[in-house]
MARMAR-739764 format. One record per residue (C-alpha): residue number from 1; residue in one letter; z, x, y. Coordinates in pm, 1 decimal, padded with zeros to 6 digits. Example, Ala and Ser with C-alpha at 12.3 -4.5 7.8 and 13.67 -1.06 7.14 Angstrom:
<rs>
{1; a; {00780.0; 01230.0; -00450.0}},
{2; s; {00714.0; 01367.0; -00106.0}},
</rs>
This chain:
<rs>
{1; m; {00006.4; -00022.3; -00008.8}},
{2; g; {00068.4; 00250.0; 00242.2}},
{3; v; {-00041.8; 00625.1; 00326.9}},
{4; t; {00137.7; 00975.6; 00308.7}},
{5; v; {00069.4; 01240.9; 00559.5}},
{6; s; {00172.7; 01622.0; 00588.4}},
{7; f; {00350.5; 01791.6; 00898.7}},
{8; d; {00084.3; 01901.8; 01156.9}},
{9; y; {00288.7; 02121.1; 01422.9}},
{10; g; {-00040.8; 02130.9; 01638.9}},
{11; s; {-00050.8; 01748.8; 01646.0}},
{12; l; {00339.9; 01758.1; 01756.8}},
{13; i; {00270.2; 01995.0; 02010.1}},
{14; t; {-00031.2; 01832.6; 02128.6}},
{15; a; {00148.1; 01495.4; 02168.6}},
{16; y; {00481.9; 01688.3; 02310.3}},
{17; p; {00395.1; 02001.3; 02501.2}},
{18; q; {00740.8; 02025.2; 02634.2}},
{19; l; {00832.0; 02095.1; 02255.4}},
{20; g; {00635.9; 02407.2; 02262.0}},
{21; e; {00957.2; 02623.0; 02264.8}},
{22; i; {01087.2; 02462.5; 01939.0}},
{23; s; {00959.9; 02711.3; 01646.3}},
{24; e; {00718.8; 02534.3; 01382.7}},
{25; e; {01008.1; 02566.3; 01114.6}},
{26; q; {01270.7; 02387.1; 01305.8}},
{27; a; {00983.1; 02128.5; 01380.4}},
{28; a; {00919.8; 02117.2; 00994.7}},
{29; v; {01276.8; 02051.4; 00894.8}},
{30; m; {01292.7; 01772.9; 01174.2}},
{31; f; {00964.9; 01608.2; 01031.7}},
{32; a; {01130.5; 01611.2; 00678.0}},
{33; q; {01425.5; 01460.9; 00843.9}},
{34; a; {01212.4; 01179.3; 01010.1}},
{35; t; {01096.7; 01044.9; 00668.3}},
{36; v; {01439.7; 00950.2; 00600.9}},
{37; f; {01378.7; 00733.1; 00891.3}},
{38; h; {01025.3; 00629.3; 00855.6}},
{39; r; {00863.9; 00595.0; 00486.7}},
{40; n; {00614.9; 00844.6; 00388.6}},
{41; d; {00590.2; 00811.7; 00041.8}},
{42; g; {00296.8; 00578.6; 00018.6}},
{43; g; {00497.9; 00274.3; -00019.7}},
{44; g; {00564.3; 00224.5; 00347.1}},
{45; p; {00371.4; -00066.9; 00593.1}},
{46; v; {00152.6; 00171.9; 00750.5}},
{47; e; {-00221.2; 00179.7; 00619.5}},
{48; d; {-00355.2; 00412.5; 00853.3}},
{49; t; {-00317.6; 00802.7; 00831.0}},
{50; t; {-00378.3; 00817.1; 01205.3}},
{51; v; {-00098.7; 00584.2; 01295.0}},
{52; q; {00113.1; 00717.9; 01010.6}},
{53; l; {00114.2; 01042.2; 01178.9}},
{54; a; {00217.9; 00954.1; 01507.3}},
{55; l; {00471.5; 00743.6; 01441.4}},
{56; l; {00626.6; 01021.1; 01206.9}},
{57; n; {00550.6; 01264.2; 01508.0}},
{58; m; {00737.1; 01036.6; 01752.6}},
{59; v; {01046.9; 01024.6; 01511.3}},
{60; t; {01032.7; 01397.7; 01481.9}},
{61; a; {01040.9; 01442.2; 01873.6}},
{62; h; {01327.5; 01197.3; 01877.2}},
{63; l; {01526.3; 01374.8; 01640.1}},
{64; i; {01471.6; 01710.6; 01837.6}},
{65; y; {01556.9; 01565.1; 02152.2}},
{66; l; {01891.5; 01470.3; 01982.2}},
{67; r; {01984.8; 01734.6; 01794.7}},
{68; l; {01809.1; 02037.2; 01947.4}},
{69; a; {01870.1; 02195.8; 02302.6}},
{70; v; {01512.3; 02133.3; 02475.6}},
{71; g; {01433.1; 02297.3; 02824.0}},
{72; d; {01670.1; 02410.5; 03068.7}},
{73; s; {02024.4; 02277.9; 03035.7}},
{74; d; {02068.2; 02254.5; 03405.9}},
{75; a; {01692.9; 02033.4; 03462.2}},
{76; p; {01786.9; 01682.6; 03509.9}},
{77; n; {01714.0; 01481.3; 03147.3}},
{78; a; {01357.1; 01414.9; 03150.1}},
{79; t; {01399.7; 01163.8; 02842.9}},
{80; v; {01596.7; 00908.6; 03011.4}},
{81; v; {01453.0; 00564.6; 02914.9}},
{82; g; {01577.6; 00202.0; 03048.3}},
{83; r; {01635.3; 00054.9; 03367.5}},
{84; i; {01869.1; 00178.6; 03669.1}},
{85; s; {02147.4; -00003.8; 03634.5}},
{86; s; {02329.6; 00126.8; 03892.7}},
{87; a; {02293.2; 00419.0; 04155.5}},
{88; s; {02488.1; 00596.2; 04412.7}},
{89; q; {02397.7; 00821.2; 04689.6}},
{90; g; {02720.4; 01047.6; 04726.7}},
{91; p; {02699.9; 01308.2; 04502.9}},
{92; v; {02409.2; 01148.1; 04325.4}},
{93; s; {02500.3; 00906.9; 04045.3}},
{94; l; {02298.3; 00717.7; 03830.1}},
{95; s; {02348.4; 00459.0; 03520.7}},
{96; f; {02064.6; 00352.3; 03257.5}},
{97; d; {02079.2; 00044.7; 03090.0}},
{98; v; {01849.6; -00057.4; 02815.1}},
{99; g; {01960.9; -00413.5; 02794.5}},
{100; a; {02290.0; -00647.3; 02661.9}},
{101; s; {02028.5; -00787.6; 02408.2}},
{102; q; {01969.8; -00476.7; 02248.7}},
{103; s; {02112.1; -00423.6; 01886.0}},
{104; a; {02287.3; -00102.0; 01798.8}},
{105; q; {01994.4; 00012.8; 01603.2}},
{106; a; {01756.5; -00042.9; 01892.4}},
{107; a; {01993.8; 00121.8; 02096.0}},
{108; w; {02000.5; 00445.2; 01916.8}},
{109; w; {01612.5; 00473.6; 01929.0}},
{110; m; {01596.0; 00428.8; 02292.2}},
{111; q; {01793.2; 00728.5; 02392.3}},
{112; t; {01471.6; 00949.1; 02423.5}},
{113; k; {01135.8; 00824.6; 02523.4}},
{114; p; {00949.1; 00928.8; 02172.1}},
{115; g; {01252.7; 00699.0; 02006.4}},
{116; f; {01152.8; 00443.6; 02281.4}},
{117; d; {00774.1; 00457.6; 02169.5}},
{118; y; {00852.4; 00435.9; 01801.4}},
{119; w; {01067.5; 00143.6; 01849.8}},
{120; q; {00794.7; -00042.7; 02052.0}},
{121; a; {00547.9; 00068.6; 01811.0}},
{122; t; {00688.1; -00029.4; 01497.0}},
{123; a; {00761.2; -00380.8; 01611.6}},
{124; p; {00506.0; -00540.9; 01430.8}},
{125; y; {00638.1; -00339.8; 01088.1}},
{126; r; {00975.1; -00495.4; 01127.4}},
{127; t; {00884.5; -00834.1; 01054.3}},
{128; m; {00912.1; -01018.9; 00741.3}},
{129; r; {00580.0; -00981.6; 00531.7}},
{130; w; {00537.5; -01281.8; 00300.9}},
{131; r; {00312.3; -01228.2; -00005.1}},
{132; h; {00189.0; -01573.6; -00157.0}},
{133; a; {00292.8; -01604.1; -00506.4}},
{134; r; {00096.6; -01713.5; -00783.7}},
{135; r; {00126.8; -02084.5; -00883.2}},
{136; r; {00362.3; -02140.7; -01202.6}},
{137; r; {00386.4; -02451.4; -01373.1}},
{138; f; {00660.1; -02553.6; -01625.8}},
{139; n; {00626.9; -02840.7; -01884.3}},
{140; p; {00306.3; -02967.9; -01719.5}},
{141; i; {00210.8; -03320.6; -01746.4}},
{142; p; {-00034.4; -03372.5; -02019.9}},
{143; g; {-00346.3; -03548.6; -01878.0}},
{144; y; {-00322.0; -03380.4; -01533.9}},
{145; g; {-00544.7; -03102.2; -01574.6}},
{146; y; {-00399.7; -02996.5; -01936.6}},
{147; p; {-00533.5; -03142.1; -02274.6}},
{148; i; {-00332.9; -03356.9; -02436.2}},
{149; v; {-00249.3; -03196.5; -02808.7}},
</rs>
């Protein structure tokens, strides 16, 4: 039903150039961890390899931002997501909010821009998938399409 893809460091860095300081080995470890969050064994709902790789790159970038120090530690957080819920001018203060209606799972993904993108991109896959079962008949009534024996 689904597809599998292999790690591609070049496509990760092309999609997220700010992660260029992360080594290929570190990124490969994060990609392996990303497969825990997004299925990459051929049994998932994604049927296009391009989409599968893009989604896994989003998860990989999300994990890199959360777990590894990326960029200058004195620089403002470039991965802030959500709306500004309050602002001050004094010694500058900003608060961001993803909305009160979000689940804890959604809030975890919305900590970074790649995580937010992943959450939005996977919305169609988080719905129930219904499959029509074949019709089964128990104790059929004779004469209604079944021969009388």
